[in-house]
Structure formats: C-alpha cells, structure tokens
N, C-alpha and C positions, 0 to 999 in steps of 0.2 A: 532300466536303461532308457526307455522311451521318455520317462518323466525327466530324466537328466538332460536328454537331448532337447526336450521342449523348453526347459528352463534356460539352457544355454542359448537357444534360438531367441527366446524373449529378451534375454540380457543383451545379446548382440544387437538386436533391433533397437533396443532402448539406447544403447551406446551410439549407434549410427544416427538416430534421430536427434539425440542431444548434441552430437558433434556438428550438426548442420546449422545450429544456432549458437549465439554467444550470449551467455548470461553471467553477469558479474556485479558485485557491489562496487560502485565507483566512488562513493564518498559517504562518510558518516561523521556525525558529531554528537557528543554527549556532554551535558553539564555535570557537575559534581552532584547535583540534586537528583540525577537519574537513579542513583542507587536506592533511594527511598520510594520511588514511584512504583516499584514492583510489588510493594506490600499494600497498595491502595486499590480501590475499586475503579476500574478503567472502562470507559465507554469506547467501543470500537466503532468507527465511522468510516464507511466506504463511500467515496464521493461519486455518485452516479444517479441520474434521474430515472434510470431503468431499475425497477424493484428487483428483478431477477439477478442483475449484475451486483447490485448492492448486497443482496442477501448472500450470494455465493462468496464474495470476498469477506464479508463480516463473519459468516459461519466458519469459513476455513481458518481465519486468523484467530477467532475466539476458541475454536476447538484446539488448536495447537497450543495456545497460551494457557488454557485450562489444564492441559497435561503437564505444564510446568508449575502448576499450583498458583497461578495468577488469577485474581478475581476480576473477570471481565464480563461485560454484558454487551449485547449487540444493539446498535441504533434502531434497526428495523423492528426489534422486539419491544424495546422500552419506549421509544419515541417515534412511532410510525407516522405521526402526523406532522413532524417537523421537516419542512422541505426548504431547499435553498431559495433565497430571495435576493434580488439585487440591492434592495434597500430595506432596512429595518428601523423602526422607531426605537427610541431609548426604552420605551415601555416594553416593546417586544423583546428586546435584548435582555432586560431585567427579568421578564417572565421566563425566558428560556433558562437563564441561570438559576432562577428559583426552582424550576423543574429539575434541573440537575441536582440541586441541593436536596430536594425532597426524595430523590432516588438514591441519595448518598453517593453520587458520582463525584469522585475526587480527581480523576485524570481523564484525558482524552487521547486516543490514538486515531489519527485521521490519515486515511490513505487516499492517494489521488494520482492522476497522470500528470507528471511535470511537463512533459512535452513529447511530441512525436516528430522524428526526423526521417526524411526520405532523401536518399542519395543514390547516385549511380553505383553499381556494384564495384566499380573501379576506384571509387573515392571513399575515404573514411569520414564518417560523421563526427562532428565535434561533440564530445561527451559532456554530460552535465556535471556541474560542481555545486557544492553548497556555497552560495554566494552571500554577500553582505545583506541581500534582500531578506534572508531568514532572520536577521537581527531585528527586522521590522515586525516579525511575527512573534516577538518575545512575549506578547500577551494574546491569549485567545479572545477574539473580538466577537465571535458568533456571526459576523457579517459574511454571509455566503461561505462559511467555513474558510475564511481568509482567502477567498477568490481562487481556490484550488480548482484544477481542471477535472472533468469527469473521467473516471476510469474507462479504458477502451472496451468496446464490445468485441472481444477477440473471437467469439464464436462465429461472427459474421465474416471473418477474413478467410481468404483462400489459402489454406495451408498445404494444398496438394501440388502447387507449382514446384517443379524441380529447380534446384539452384541454377542449373544451366540455362533454364528458360527465363529466369527472372532478370530483368534489367534494372529494377529498382530495389534497393535494400531499405527496409523499414526498421527503425530503432525506436523502442519505447523507453522513456525514462520514467520510472514509477517512484513515487516518493511516499514515505511515511513520516509523520510528525507527531510527537508526543508532548502533551502539555500536562503539567501538574497544577491543577486549579487551586490547591491549598497554599501555594507559594505567593509571594509578593508579585505584583503584576509584571514587573520587568524581569522576573526570573522564571516565569511559567513554562517557557519553552525549554525542554530538557533533553530532547533527542530528535535528530533529523537524519534520515538515511535515504540514499538514492540507489535504485537498481536499474542497470542497463540491460535491456533485452533486445538483441538484434535478430531479426528474421526468425521469430518463434515458429515451431512446427505445430503446436497445439495450444489451445487456450489454457488447458490444465497445466501445461509446462510453465507458462507465465505465472499463473496463480500459485502453483506449488513453490516456485523459486521465490516469489514475493513473500509468501508466508514464511519460508525458511529464513529469509533475510531478517524479517521482523522478529521471529523467534530467537535468532542468534543474538540480536541486540539485548534481549532480556536474559540471556545466559551468561553474559560477560559481567 
C-alpha cells in the first residue's frame, strides 16, 4: 500500500511539474528521401562549445535511436577534435568530408538552439516555423555546422522560481536537421523539425522532450 501511495505521489508531482511548462512540436518537414536515411550510418552532432552539454545531448539521442535499431555514432566520440570555426578553407572542408568517408558516415543529424524568446507572462511569443531559409541548407557545407546556434546550458537556469513570481516567460526553439550525404547536393537535406519549450522546469525535461521529438521522426 505504501509503495502504491509513493508511486501515486511521484506521478502526481510529475504531472504538476510538466503542466507548469509547455512543450510541443511546432513544425516538421521530411523529404521523400528520409525513408532511406534510417538504414544508413548517422553521425549525431550536438551544437555546443561546452563538452558536457554536447555529450549529454549526443549520448541521449544516440541511445534512443540505437534502441530503434538505427546505426548512430556520436560526434564527441568519433571526431573529438573537430570544432566550430567561423571560416574554413576549401582544403579543411574537403579534409572533414574525407574523415566522414573514412568512418563510413553516410548521414548527419545536427541539433541546435534555433532561438530564445523572452516575453512578459501576459504576452504570447511568436513561435518558430520552418522557413524558406532551410532551403538554403539543402547541402551540408561544414561551415560552422551551417551557422546553427549553440544549445542552451539549461542546468545554469533558475528552475525554482514559482510561476507567480516570474514576470518573464522564456521560450526555447530547438531544432534538429538531418542530412543524407550520399544524395546529390541539392537533395541532402531530408528532415527538419522544431521543438517549442516554454518555461521548462528542469534541464532533463527539455532534453527528454527533444530526444523524443527526434525519435518520433524516425518512427514514422
């Protein structure tokens, strides 16, 4: 009986915490070629200069996709020395692509922070959408991973503030982009999806929701 009460209490607390924030898939797009990328070796890249954040996202995503029998490897394990640069020479780009080929990497799944929106609690932030700009990403260029933003260090945020005391609402738009490097250059972009996370309660809540969104794309 005590165990049942404990489980009910934990469940209730989880529901309350979840309800304090809003998490939803706000937009997604797939090309017809996405159906075949699931059978290829995919490199998971989490966009962050902080190694701990990069590893946490890459490990969580890779672990989930491996359970779906998808062949994935993590950037921090396979290419720990490749870091973002504002400019790369043609030789550097070609060298990175050769490194991908040597490791038999056939596809990339890149995760990033699309944008952060802060508004008064009384107003609604404008949600993100997959815009025409993504058409310009039809080919993976290696140039600073297509200028995507670093994932937020959510562990440093104050999650203890009660909703009543908060005057500012913070919304994170997280993005995942999948490229199939075996396709012609203008067809390499095969999947884009955006997750909207408003006023998260914990860093794990954001990460778990993001991983689920990515996982769901590969289930369909």
